[in-house]
N, C-alpha and C positions, 0 to 999 in steps of 0.2 A: 725750701732750704732746710736743712738739717743742722742741729747744733750738737757738737761733740766736746766733751771733756777730756783733756789728754793729760797724764802725768808723766813726766819724764823722771826717772831715777838715775842719777848719774854715778859713773864709775870713778870719778874723781871728784876731790874736794873743791870749794869755790876757787881756790888759788890754781888749781889745775885746769880750770875753764877759762882763765883770763886770756890765753892766747886766742880763743875762738869767740870770745864774748862780743868784740866789736861786730863781727859779721853775724853772730846770733841776734843782737839787738837791733842792728840794721834791718834784718830780716823780718823782726817781729814789727818794727815800726812801720815796714812797708806793707805788711799785711793788715796791720790796724788802720792805716790811711785807706786802703782798699775796702774796708768794712768786713774782712774776713776773719781777723783776730778780735774777739770782743773783749777778752781780759788775758792777763798773763802775768806771771810773777813767781818767784820762788817761794817754796813753803818754809815757814819758820822752824818746824820741829824736825825735818828730815833732809837729807840731801837729795832733794827733788824740786821740780818746778811744776806748776799747774797752769794750763793753757785752755781757752774756751773758744772754739772756732764756730764759725756760721759759714757753711759750704753747701754746695749742691748735693753732696752725698758722700759717702765712704770713700769712693774712688779718688774724688778730688783731694780729701783730706789725707789719704795715703800718698799722693803725690807731693803734696806741701810738706809733709813730714819726711818724706825722703830727701827734700831739698834742704832741710833745716841744717844749719852749719854744725851743731852740736851732734846730730845723728851722723852727717857725712863724716865728722871727725872722729867718730868712733867713742865719744865720752857718754853716751846714753847706754846705760846697762840694762834698762827695762822701760817699755813703754806701755802704758794702760791706756785704752781707749774705750769710752763710753758714750753712747748717743744719749743725749740728754733733752727733755722736754720741759723746759722751765714753765711754771704756771702761777706761782705767787711770789711776792716780793716787790719791794720799793724799784728794783731795776726791770721789772717785767715789761713796762711800756717801752723802755729803751731796747731791750732785747728784742721786741717784737716788730720794732719800726723796719719797714722795708729798707733794704739797702742796695745800692747799686754797686756791684762788683767789676772792677776793672777786668778785662780779658786777659 
């Protein structure tokens, strides 16, 4: 399994995202229930969000990102993706627990 940190930079403000927000939130809750999304939320100082995924590899991540309602809706101006190998911190045990991903 590979962990990726993804940053979405939005082309619209929070109000401009409201129409797509219910679908976006439902997607993230589904991914979290499946153990694919480890963390996610808005960044406080910029018009962006940060998400941490646990997936088989970059191909699976790219598929998930293509299905993201904000991406499909055209309001993500920039996506930054970095593979991440966390090794320290109080959350490390939880991050390294084996998860069962739904098909």
